[in-house]
N, C-alpha and C positions, 0 to 999 in steps of 0.2 A: 112731329113726323107721324102719318098714320100708320098702324098699326095692319095685320092680318085679321081681317073681321074675323075669318073662320076656326080661327089656332087662339086655344088658351097657353096663356105665355105661363101660368103654374102648372102645366103639365113636364112627363118626364121629355125632357129633348136638349138638343146641342145648336146653342144660334153661332154665327160670325156677329160680333158686335164692331162697332163702328162710330165711333165718338169725336168730333171734329172741332180745332184748338177753336176759342171767340179771339177775332179779326185784331185787337189790340194788347194780346199775352204774347209775352215772347215765347219762342222755340222751344220745345218738348223736346228735342232732341237736334245732334248734326251727324249726318251719316257722309261718310268720307270714303280715300280708298278705292277700289275696281269693283266693279260688277262681282267678279270671282269669289270675291274677299273683301266685302263691304263692311265699314268697320261706322257704329252704333255708340255716337257717346252721349250719355243723356244728361241732360242739362238739371240744375235746382229742382225745374218744377219736375220736370220728368222721372229724376228718382223719388218724388213724393207721387207723381203718379204710379210708378210701377209697382210699391208698396203696398198702396191700396186697393191694385189688381188683385194682388196675391194674397190680400187680407177678405174677400172673397169669403171665403169657406169659415170666417170666423163675424159674418152677419149671418150666414146662416149655412150648416153644415150640407145642406143639399147638392149648396154650389161649389162647381171644381173647376179653374184654370187650366186649361187644356193646353193652349198657347197662348202668346200674346207679342204682339210689336208696338212700341215708341218711335212713333215717327214724327218729324218735326212740325205735322200739324195736323196731325190724326193719331190715333191709338185704332189698334186691332185687336181685339180677343176673341179667341172661341171656347164660348162656356158652357159646358156639361150641367144640365139642371139632372140631378139624378134622381125626384121624385116629386109627387106632386107637394110645391110651394106652398106657407101660410098665405103668401102674397104676390102680386103680380112678378115675372121677372124686373121689370121696367123700375119697381120699388126698391129694391136692390142697386137697379144701375144708377139711380139717384140717389142711392145714402151714400155711394162710393164718391161721387160726384160734388156732391155736398162738403164732403170731409174733405177732399182734394183741394176747394179754396178755400175752407178754414185755415185746413195748414199751409199752404202758401201763401195768403194773410197774413197768419199768427208768423211764421220763420221765414218769409222772405217780401212781406212787406208790399203783396200785391192785390190790390181791391178786385173786385167785382170776380165776375164767374170766368174759370178758365177756360170753360167746356163753352160750345154752343148750345143753345137749348137742346136737350132732346135728342134720340143717339138714332142709329140706323142699324137694323135685325133684320139675317138671314137665317130662314130656318134652314138644318139641312136636311135633307130628303131623303126618301130611301133609297134612293139610287148614286144619292152620293158617298164616295167614300171617307171617312174623315181622317185619314195621311192626307188626303188631295188638299182640303180644306185646311190645313195647319200646312202643310207647306207651301202652299197660298200666300198664308200670311209672315211666315217663315222667309219668303220672297221680297216684300216688298220691299227690304233697302237695296236688292240686286236689281229692281227695275226700276226704281229712285236713279241709281247710278245708269244704269242702261239708256234711261231717257236725257238724261244729262248732257251725254257723253255721244251720244248719238241725233245731231240732229234730223236725220232724214230718215229717221228711225219711222215714223208718220207717213211715209208718202209710198209711192205705187213699189212693189214687187213681183218678180215676176216668178210663176212656179212655184207657188205653195201647195203642198201634197199634204190634204184633207180627205178623212173619210174616205181612200181610195180615188183621187181626183185632181188633178193636179188648174190651182187657183189664181190669178193677179190677184192681189190686196194692196186697196190704196187706202189710209188712214190710221187708225192704230190698233197696228196688228194683239195689239198687248191684251187688247178683249179676248181674247181666241184661251187667254190663260185664266180667266176668269172664271172657277167653279160653279159660279152661280149665273147659268146660262137656261132659255127657256125657249123654244122655239114657239112662233105664233102664229100657229094652223089651224084656220078656221074650217069646220065643214057646212053643208048645207044642210045636213040631218042634224045638226046640234041643236038638241033645243034649248028652248030660251034660258032656260035654268042655268043649262049648262055654259050655255056662252055666257053668262053672268057670273059663273064661278072663277071661266078662264079668266077674264077682264080682270077681277078682282085680284087674283094672279096675280097675271103679267103687272097691273098696277103697281102692288103692292113691289116687286121684285124693282120694274123700272125706279120707285122712289128710294128703293134701300142700295144702290148700287149694282147690281145684276144687272144681266144683260139680253134682251132682247133679239132673239135672231129668227129671218125671216126672208121672203122677197115680198114681203107682203105690196098683194097683188087685188086683192080683193076688195071694196069699199072697207068693208068690217075689218082686215086687216090693215088698213090703212089706218081708218079711224082708231085703233091702236094705238099705231107707231106715232099720232099727233098727241096722241094723252101721253104718251110715253114722254115724246120730247118736250113737252108741256112741265115735266115734273122736274127736267134735264136727266132724264135714264139715257142709256146707252144700248145702241142699236147693234147688231152686222144684220145685213143689208144683202143679200142677194142678188145678181144678177142675171139674164139669161145672157147677156153679148159682152164680150170684152173692149177692153178699154181701146181705141185709136193709139199708135203710139207716141202725141201730144194731147190726145183727149183729159181733163179733167173733170172734176162732178159738177154740178151744177151750183151756183153759187149758195144754195145752202145747202145741199152735201159739205161743200167745200168746207162751211162754216162749223158746220159741226164735226167734222174731220181735224178744223185746227183748233178745237178743243176738245181734243180728247174722246169723243163721242161716238164715232161712228166708225164704222171699218165696212168699205164695200169688197165682197168677194166677186170677182163676174169670173167664167169659164174661160180657160186658153182657147177656145173653137165657141164658136156663136151655138149657141142651142136655140133650135126654130120655136116659133111660138107654136105654145098650144096645151092642151090639156094634159097630155104625157109629161109633158117638160116643166110643168106648173107643177106640177106632181112631184116630179125626180125632185125639184128644187126646194120644196115640201119636208119631203126623206132626207132630204139633204141638210137642210136648218133644223130634224130632228141630231142629224146622229152629230152635227155640231155642236149641237148643244149640250151632248152626252157626254161631249169628250175633251179633253184640255191637255194642252203639248207638255210635252216634257221638258223642262227648264234643264 
């Protein structure tokens, strides 16, 4: 997994880390109950993983785990690097993964690595609140149960209130809960260097489970969307026209919606095409990217 080229992974920072299960390995946990009271039962593999997540401070005293959750097929944790590390953070995550593999082989006779190669990282930026990130991790079981019991969860909804306006929503509206969102806005005045920096940030975010928000109108913004989709990224697409009564997205967008990778937001009343409207959509995209709904 590509890292952020402009970031020093030895430096003081907070990260949201995701590591996926290898395909042939038994589940790490079982999620039961109701969304309001989810029950997370760790399997023997999950209990070993939990021990090693808690063991990070013993690998390096500068590492502090702030929140974690063990899902059936992946784990999330927020980790605080409290000072300059002797090695990059990835080295310590690698140690943790190796130790989990050793213990599951010794204690459970499970051969091979239990995790997929590498990991996903999202860097806590200055405009993001720590408690929002921790709550997002804690609410993973809730969101899984909601998806299980609501087969229409990813279908069209009307009158969703966001950033002071009412919208129609089609697709995975849980993308609105993701605290790692970024508006894709490209200005004509952007220098080549600034545009390159923006595109690197968006690509890293898309590769690591974040969400890109934009009307994706200009050719440059459309190119960012194509690159995001190529790395299985997630998108919130803003439209200027509401859906008709029986309208569905194009075949391409419908497939992305069915994969949980796309949310289309359309105004309840049409917005006339033009520069002023596009600027309004860009402003809405920036506000949505900074906003995380209360659960």
